[in-house]
MIKE-169882 format. One record per residue (C-alpha): x, y, z. Coordinates in steps of 0.5 Angstrom, whole numbers, plus 2048, in hexadecimal, padded with zeros to 3 digits. Layout:
// residues N
XYZ ...
***
This chain:
// residues 284
7D080E8EB 7CC8118E6 7D18128E1 7D480B8E2 7CE8078E1 7CD80B8DB 7D38098D8 7D28018DB 7CB8018D7 7CF8048D1 7D47FF8D1 7CF7FA8D1 7CB7FC8CC 7D17FC8C7 7D37F58C9 7CC7F38C8 7CC7F68C1 7D37F38BF 7D07EC8C0 7CE7E98BA 7C77E78B9 7C87E08B9 7CD7E08C0 7C97DC8C5 7C37DC8C2 7C27D68BD 7BB7D78BC 7BB7DE8BA 7BD7E08B3 7BF7E78B0 7BE7E98A9 7C07EF8A5 7BD7F289F 7BC7F989B 7B57FC89B 7B47FA893 7AE7F7892 7B17F0890 7B57F0896 7AF7F289A 7AB7EC898 7B07E7898 7B37E889F 7AC7E88A2 7AB7E289F 7B17DF8A2 7AF7E28A8 7A87DF8A8 7AB7D88A6 7B07D88AC 7AA7DB8B1 7A47D78AF 7A77D18AC 7AD7D08B0 7AC7D38B7 7B27D88B6 7B27DF8B8 7B47E38B2 7B67EA8B2 7B77EE8AC 7BB7F48AB 7BA7FA8A6 7C17FD8A4 7C580089E 7C87FB899 7CF7FC89B 7CD7FB8A3 7C97F58A1 7CF7F189E 7D47F48A4 7CF7F18A9 7CF7EA8A6 7D67EA8A5 7D77EC8AD 7D27E78AF 7CE7ED8B2 7C87EA8AE 7C77E28AC 7C67E48A4 7C27E789F 7BE7E6898 7BF7EC894 7C67EB891 7C67ED88A 7CB7EA886 7D07E9882 7D07F1881 7CC7F5885 7CF7F388C 7D57F0889 7DA7F588C 7D67F3893 7D77EB892 7DE7EC890 7E07F0896 7DC7EB89B 7DD7E4897 7E27E289C 7DD7E48A2 7D67E189F 7D37DB89C 7CF7DC895 7CA7D7895 7C87D988E 7C27DC88B 7BB7DC88E 7B87DF887 7BB7DF880 7B97E487A 7BA7EA87E 7BD7F187B 7BF7F887C 7BE7FE877 7BB804876 7B4804874 7AF809871 7A7809870 7A6806869 7A380C867 7AA80F867 7AC80F85F 7B480D860 7B6806861 7BE807863 7C280A868 7C680D863 7C0811861 7BF815868 7C481B867 7C081E861 7BA81D865 7BC81F86C 7B882586C 7B182086C 7B481D872 7B5823876 7BD821875 7BC81C87B 7BC81487C 7B8812881 7BC80E886 7BC80A88C 7C0809893 7C780C892 7CA805895 7C780188F 7CB7FD88A 7C6800885 7C8807887 7CF805886 7CE80287F 7CA80887D 7CF80D87F 7D480987A 7CF809875 7CE810875 7D6811874 7D680B86E 7D080F86B 7D381686C 7CC81886F 7CF81E871 7C8822871 7C581D876 7C581D87E 7C4816881 7BF817887 7C081488D 7BA811891 7B780A893 7B380588F 7AC808892 7AE80F890 7B080D889 7A9809888 7A580F88B 7A9814886 7A880F880 7A080F882 7A0816882 7A381787B 79F811878 79881487B 79A81B877 79D817871 7A481A872 7AB817870 7AF814875 7B580F876 7B680B87C 7BB80687F 7B780087F 7B77F8880 7B37F287F 7B07EF882 7AC7F5884 7A57F6885 7A57FD881 7A67F987A 79F7F687C 79C7FD87E 79E801878 7A0800871 7A8800871 7AE7FE86D 7B57FE86F 7BA80386A 7BE7FF866 7C67FF869 7CA7FD863 7D07FF867 7CE7FA86D 7CF7FF872 7CA7FC876 7CB7F5876 7C77EF873 7C37EA876 7C47E987E 7C27E4883 7C07E688A 7C47E288F 7C37E0896 7CA7E189A 7CB7DF8A1 7D17E08A7 7D67DB8A8 7D57D68AD 7CD7D68AC 7CD7CF8AA 7D17CC8B0 7CD7D18B5 7C67D08B2 7C67CA8AD 7BE7CA8AC 7BE7D28AA 7C47D18A6 7C07CB8A2 7BA7CF8A1 7BD7D589E 7C27D189A 7BB7CE897 7B77D4897 7B57D7890 7AF7DA88C 7AD7D6886 7AE7DC882 7AE7E3882 7A77E4880 7A57E0887 7AA7E588B 7A67EB887 79F7E8889 7A17E9890 7A47F088F 79D7F288C 79A7EF892 79E7F4896 79C7FA892 7947F9894 7917FE898 7927FC89F 7977F689E 79C7F48A3 7A27F08A0 7A27EB8A5 79B7E98A4 79C7E989D 7A27E489F 79D7E08A3 7987E089D 79D7DD899 7A07D789D 7997D589E 7977D5897 79D7D2895 79E7CD89A 7A17C7896 7A77CC893 7A87CE89A 7A87C789D 7AE7C6897 7B27CB89B 7B27C88A1 7B37C089F 
***
């Protein structure tokens, strides 16, 4: 009897997990995001508006980039606001474009690349190989599923950086390693993106990329599942209208999240309180 009960409970759990977040609960929204500082700030602002202003419960789920796109495509989540386009997440969009709806940019002027502290005396990716020993033969990366890591692997091939190893990690480990290097005035090259608070904390510069291996200016877009507009038009309309004024505004909230004891959701509530007119425009 115990085995039968266990089997039944397991089957019910699987069925529950298989039901999309929106099924049977129009008042609950689920959003996915990658734990990059920009995505964390944006997603918490979305959650705060949904819960504090619209009265809709919102669950936010941190996942890897590939899983984020897959979850929106299958309808397991309602959307996300962390799609770097047209290059960084271009392959994901190509695979999922028939299963998702692209609502367009929520911030423009985004960029990815390799960055070094300004005291590093080289200015181009082409100069890395002959200075490999100064960088300890390492390029400090982030999570392996990130589009930036894929582009970085391609850049290593295009520039024949055979002396270097691309180190996997996370956004947090990247900035921690950078912090230590700057403190000791050591040479370091990191996979970076902006908007990001690191450019406000340290004097940094992007290395020139004459071969365009890491792409050019990008936008960060909001992507939702097919059917959201019909199932929950109010939420769809809000996500469609949501946009930062500029990259600096997003970077401001990211900086709040770096303060000692900061809670991203409390920072998001602070933002919607201090920017009521802007939030109102998203909800009209």
